[in-house]
N, C-alpha and C positions, 0 to 999 in steps of 0.2 A: 504493500500500500504506500502510495506517495505521502510524505509528511505535510504536503501543502493543504491548506484549507480551501482556498478559492483563488483562481487565477483571474487577474484583472488586467486592464490595459497598462496600468502603472506598475505591475509586478505581481508577486505571489505573497499571500498572507501566510505568516508563520507565527507560532506562539511558544513562549518559554515560561515554565512554572517558576515562580519566585518563592512561594511558600505554600504548604498544605498542612492541615491539622486542625485541632480543636480551636474554637474561638470562644474563650470564656466571656461571661457577661461583662467583666470589668474591662475587656479589650474591645468592646463594640466600637466600630468606627464612627466617627462624627466629623463632619467637615467635608472638604473636597478630597475625593479619592485620588491617589497617585498611581494606582494600578487597577487593572480589571479585577473584579471580585466575584467569585461564585460562592454563595452562602446556602448551605443545606441545613435546614432546621431539624434538629433531632427531637427537641422537647421544649415545652413552654410556649409562651406567646409574647409577641412584641409588636410595636408599631414602627413601621418603616416610613420615614418622612423623606420623600424625594422633592425636588424643586417644584414640580408641577402638581403633586397629589400625595396623599397618604395611603398606605396599604397595611394589611395585617400579615405579619409573619406567623405561620402556624406549622405544626409538626408535619414533616414529610414534604414541605414545600421547598423549592429551590429557586434562587433568584440570581440573575446575572446583572451586575452593576458595572458601569463604565468609568474609566478615569476622567477626572474633571467634574464629575457629578458631585453636587453638594447634598449629602445625605445625613440622616440622624436616625439611629435605632434606639428606641426606648423600650426597655424591658417592662412588662406589665405585671410582674409579681410572681406568685407561686403557681406551678413550679417555675423556677427561674429559667430564662432562655438558655438553651444549650444548642450549639450549632457547630458544624465543621465548615471550613472555608478553604478555597483555593485562590491564591493570589497569583496573577500571571500577567505577562505583557504580550502584546501582539505587535508583530513587525511586518513590514512590507519589504520583500526581497526584490531588489531591482538589479537585473542583469545589465551588463554594459551594452550600449547601442553598437550597431555594426560599424559606425564611423568613428567610434571612440578609439583613441590611440592607446589601446591597452591590449594585453594578451588575452586570448580566449580563456586562459587559466586564471585571469585576475579574479580576486574575490568579489562576491556580490556585495552591493551596497545595502545596508539595513536602514530602514526608516521606521520611526515609531508610527503605529497605526491604531485605529479604533475598530474593535469588532462590530460588525454591522447588525447587532441585535442586543436588546437589553430587556429586562423585566422578568416576569414569572415564567418559568419553564413548564412545559406540559409534563404530566405525571411520568410518562415513559422516558422522557429526557432526564428528569430528576433521578429516576432509577439508574440510568446510565452513569450519572455523576456519582451516585452512591457506590456503584460497583467499582468505579475507578478509584474512589477514595479508599474503599476496602482493600483493593489490590495494592495500593501504595504502601500499606503497612506490612506487606510480606517481606520476609528477610531470608528466604530460603534459596536465593540466587545471588550471584556476585553483584557488587555495587554497580559496576559498569553495565552489565547486562540489565539489571533492574532499572537503572536510570534511563537507558535507551528505550526499553520496553514501555516504561511509563510515559515517556515523551510521545512515542508513537500512538499509544492508546488515548492519551489526552487530546492529541490532535484529532483523533477519530471522534471523540465525544464532541468537540467543538464543530467538527464537520457536520455531525448529525443535527446539532442545534441550528447551524446555518441553513442546512437543507430544509429542516422543518419550517424555519422562518420564511424561507423563499417559497416553499410550497403553499404556506398559509397566505402569503402576500399574493401569489399568483392566483390562488383560489378566490381571494377577496376581489382581485382585479377582474376576474371573469364574472363573478356575481354582480359587481358594480356595472360592468359593461352590459350584461343581460338586463339588469334593472333599468338601465338608461334607455334601452329599447322598449321595455314594457311601459316606462313613463311616456315615451313618445306615442305609443299606441293609445294610452289613456288620454293624452292631450289632443291627439290628432286623428282619432278614430273616424272622424267624418271625412277625412281626406283619403285619397288613393295611396296606399302604402304597400310597397313590394318587399319581398324577403331580401332582395339585393340591397335595397336602401337601408334596411335594418342592420344587415351584416356590415355594411360600410360604416354605420354609426358605431358598431361594436368593434370595428377594426379587425374583422375576421373575414375569411372567405365564406361564401354563402353556405357551402356544405358543412364546414366546421361550425359555423354559427348555429345552424339547425341542430347539429349534434349536441352542442353545449347547451343550447336553449332547452331542448327536451330533457336533458339530464338534470338541469336546474329547476325547471318549471313543471315538468311532467307532461307536456304537450308541445306540439309544434308551434312555431311563431304564428302561422296563419290560423291555427286553431285558437290560440290565445286572442288574436285580434278579433276573430269571429265572436268569441265569448264576451269580449268587452263591448262590441257593437250590439250584440243581442241584449246584454244587460242594460245598456242605455235605451234601447228600443222598448224594453219592458216598462221602464219608468214612464215613457211617453204614452204607451198603450194604456197604462193603468191610471195615469194622472193628468191626461190631457185629452182634448177632443180633436186633435189634428188628424188629417186624412192619412191613410196608410202610405200613400205615395210620398207624402211630405216626411213622414217618420223614416221611411226607407232612405231617402236622400240625406236626411240629417245625420244618419249613422254610417254613411259611406257607401250605400248601395245605389247604383244608378237605375237598377231595374226593380220595380215593386215585386215582380213575380220571383226573381232570384232571391230577394230578401225573404219573401214568404217561405220559399223552399228551405233556405238556410235556417230560418227561425223554427220551422217544424222539425228539421233534422236535429236541432239542439234541444228543443223543449218537448217535442213529441206532439205538439198541437199547433194549429195555425195561429197567426197573430190575433185574429178576431175572436177565436175560441178562447184563447188565453185571457184576453181582456174581459170576456163575458164571464168566465169562471172565477176570476181571481177575487173580486170583491166579496162575492158570496162565500167563497172558500175560506176567507180570513175573518169575516165579520158576520155575526148573527144579528139581524136587525128586527126591530119591533114595528117600525114604520117605514114606508117607502123612502129611501134615502133622498132622492131628488126633491120630493114633495116637502120633506122636512126641512131641507136646506133652503128651499124657496120660502117656506113659512117664517124662517128666521132671518130672511134677507141675506143669506150667505151664498147665493149662487153667483156665478161669474158675471152675470149681467146686472147684479144689484149689490152694491158695496155699502149701503147705508148702515148696516149693522156690523160690517167687517171690522171697523175700528172701535165699535162700542164694546162694552163689557158683556161677554157671553157667560151666562150662568151655567157652569159645568160642575157636575160631580164625577170624579174619576177615581175608581177604586184601584189604587196603586199604579196610576198613570200620571200622578201629580208631577213627576219629574218631566215628562214629555210636555205636559200642558204649560208648565212654567217656561220651558225652553222655547215654546212657540208663542209666548207672550200672553198666555191666559192664566189668570190666577184662579185655582179651584175654590169653590165656596165652602167645601168641607175637606178635611184631610183624614185619610184612612189610617187606622192604627190596629195592630194585632196584639196578641198576648205578650210577645217578647220582641216584636219588630216595630220600630218606629223609624221613619226616614229623617233622622235627626239632622242629616247634612242639608236638608231643605228648610231648616228652621228660619233662616234669614229671609226666605221667600214667603213663608207661611205664618209669619208673626201675626197673631190675633185670629187666625182661622180656626173655627171650631173643629174638634176631633169627632170622628165617627168610627165606632168600634165594629170591626168586621166579625167579631165574636158574637155580638148580640143581634146584629142585623135589625136595628131599630128603624123601621121604615118611616115612622112619624117624623124623625129628625130630618130625613131627606125631603119629605113632603113639605115640611115647614120652610125649608131652604128655597123652595120653588125653582128648581133647576130648569134650564132650557133643554138640556140633554144629559144623559147618564152614560158613562163609558166604563165597562167592566174589563179590567186588565187581564182576567183569566176566566175561562168558562165555568169553573167550579163556583165562582161567586154568584152565578145565576142558576145554580142547581137547586133541586128540591122545590121547584115552583117559584123560586125567587125572581127569575127573569120576568115572569108575568107581573109580579108585584112591583118591580122596578118600572115596567112599561106602563103601569097604571098612573105613575107619577109624572113621567116624561118619556119622550122617545129614547130608547135604550139600545146601545150597541155593545155587543160582547165579542171580545177577541177570541176566536174559536180555539186557537192553540196557544194563546198567550203571546207575549211580546218577547220573542227569544233572540232578537238581535236589534241593536240600537238603530240601524238604518231602517229596518222594517218598522220599528216602533214610531220613529219620527214621521215616516211617510203615511202610515195608517192613521195616526192621530192628526197629522196635517190634513189629510183628506177629509176626515170627519169634521174638522173645523174650517174647511175651505181655506187653508193657509199653506197651500203647497209651495208657493214661492219662498215663504219663510222656512219651510221644511228643507227645501233644496239648498238654501243658503247655510243652514245649520250643518247639513251633510257635507257640503263643500269645505266649510271651515274645519270641521272635525277631521276630514281626510287630510287636510293640510297639516294639522297638528300631528297626525299619525305618521305622515311622511317625514316630518322633521324628527320625530321621536325615533323612528326606525333607523335613520341615519346616525343618530347619537348612540343608539344601542348596538351598533355594529361592532363595538369594541368587546361586547360580551356575547356575540352571536354564536360562538363555538361552545359556550357554557350552558349547562342544563338548568331548567327551572321547574318547580312544582309548587302546588298550593294545597294546603290541608285546612280542614275546618274542624274545630272542636265543638261539637254540638251540645245543646242543652241536655239531651238524653244520654250523655256519656258515650256517644258514638264518635268515631273519627272518620271523616270523609276525605278521600283523596280525589281531587277534581281533575277531570280529563279535558278533552278538547275534540275538535276545534270550536264547538259551540259551548253554550252554558254561560253562567254568570262570569266566570273567570277565564275559562279556556278561550272564549271568543276574543278577549282582550290580549291575553298573554301570547297565545300561539297563532291566532289568525290576524288580528289587527297589528300586533307588534312583531310578529314573526320570530318570537323567542323559541328556543329549542326545548321541547319537553324531555324530561329525564326518562331513562329506560323503564323505571318503575311506573311512570305515568302511562307510557305507551303500552306496557305489558298488562297493567291492571285496570286502567280507567279510560283508555281512549275509546271514543265512539260509543260510550254508554248512553242509552236514551235519556237517562236522568242527568247526565253530565258529570256524574261522580260514581265512586264505588266506596262502600264502607270497608274499612280495614281494621285490623287488630293492632294493639300497641306493638307487638313483635314486628309487624310490617313497617309501622312508623319508625322504629328504631333501626331499620335497614334501608331507609330511603337513600337513593343515590344522587339526588339533585344537588347541584353545586350552589344553587340559590333556592331558598325555601320561603314562600309567603305563608303566613299563618293567620287564620281568621278564628277568633274565639267568640262564640255566642255569649250574650249577656249573662246567662245562667250557667255557662260552661267553664267559668274561670277557675273554680276550685279543682275541677277535674284536670284542667290544663296545668295547674300548679303541681298536681300530683305526677302527671306525665313528665313534665320538664324537670322534676326532681329526681327522676330515675337516672342512675349513672350511665345507662346506655344512651340516653339523649345527649349527654355531654360528650360522648365519643363519636357522634355523627360528624362526618367531615365538614358539612355546612355549618354546624354549630361551632366546631373548633376554628373554622375560618371566619367566624363572626358574619355569616351570610344568611341569617334567619331574620325575617322582617315581619313583625306583627302589624296587621292592617285592620281597618275598621269593618266591623260586621255589617253595618247598615249601608256602607258604600259598596262593598265587594259582593254582597248577596242580593243584588238587584240589577236590572237591565237598563235603567234610565240613562239618557245621554249625558246629563250633568254628572251622574255617578261615574260613568265611564271616563269622563275627563278627569275626575278626581283619582280614579284608578291609574290612569296614565301618568298623572303627577306623582303618585306613589312609586310607580315602577322607575321613573326617571330619577327620583330622589334617592332611591336605594341602589340602583345599578350603574348610574352614570357618575363618574368622579366629579367632585366639586369643581365648579368653574366651567363645566362642559354641558351642564343641563340646560333645558329650556327655561325661559323665564316662567314665573308662576302662572299657571293656566287659569284664566278667568272666564266666566261665562260671557259669550258674545252673541 
């Protein structure tokens, strides 16, 4: 094996070890480093302060720090930090140029160089460093043989670190190139876009682009473009009265008939049949919807009431109502669930208990319409009771996605332009957040809930209260245990035992504790097995609010987004505080 690390135009990188061995707590470096430093943590915890951010040193982690960096390592107590270190220098070996007046046997020139990677090493690379450190303690061979062998093996370790860094960067560059073309599709779907144009934007050949795109996205570029176009066509079919020809042209199809054929191929039904089925599929109505909207002055041809206060009772749709500019006249509460995050918007609004179903309170409020956020609220004859008070609309399958909720409630209130503005703004927030979260895109995430009934729920994806945000909207990576146990569950979660909890493999863990589940959570967290979890040892467990994370509201989703950025993005690189807009 060649002892070089990487050959560059300016020469070949080489490395020499200055020191290796134990690094006691009293010798922790502070200030600007003079050499490269590999730190392998054996035990204890400490805080590593680098110039741009702070990090947690935890057992079995390995860090590569560069000369010239200003660092500070602060031991955090018992057990004391114990680590091993390798101090080394990197050189660039420059051979004489052909026109230099020197012999071919002249010695190469050495220049001080900086290794092109720093930070936390992947676990398999930390294992390589540990093996090298263990072998450096062997004394069963001659000193000369041992020194040469260790030098060669250390260069091999650095080469693997460099290769891993290069592969990760290349993979990131490919993902970014593909996402750039997807963004173009999202922004320019109404234009004529060819595969060759997309490949040129990604700086690839057309065939290689198609191969990489399908590997990353799971479908071909043209299939993805068709999916985007059909998605935008659905919105217009459901929420506008435009002619089919105009809708086809607005999403990039010159032929109405070709558009209809593509639409049916994707959805299984024609555009007209889709529009006819959809509203009745999602909403159970007590009064003909157009007649009711006309009676309230909420039709597209009459805007007299559109800016007036609409008297609405919404059972657990208050979040969507507020986002659309309508303050509900009652706020729904349950036994242990209150939307406390909406208190600032619902100050002074009377509570209505979903446990007692006191219809006299609703009748006294004199609503213009009633919206039930889940079909069970209208069960056991209650839908008819609600309908006697005011026109009632029940969301047949519940509001299982923020975009679906905003559009359905927007349609019921005849506020579709406001709904589209909310959706556009939220998608912009998500795009910015995904960009910032790219630094943890290779790390795994999970969410557990400690319930009132002493049950533990592991949430899956991609739908559900949390999965839709973590894994779909933000594109975070689910842990193997999430994929194995909870993924694609109809309920969005699976109940697990404490033994399963103590074996979770997520690198980041979000924890939701029900109001009456705190004592059980204290018991679980007091078990020694909890303290041995890698995410606990790495200080990567984040307790988040029950009322925010166990609901589908758009305002709640923005607060979830804020939580994720606050915990996963280093200080100084997060979005500004997200406010309602």
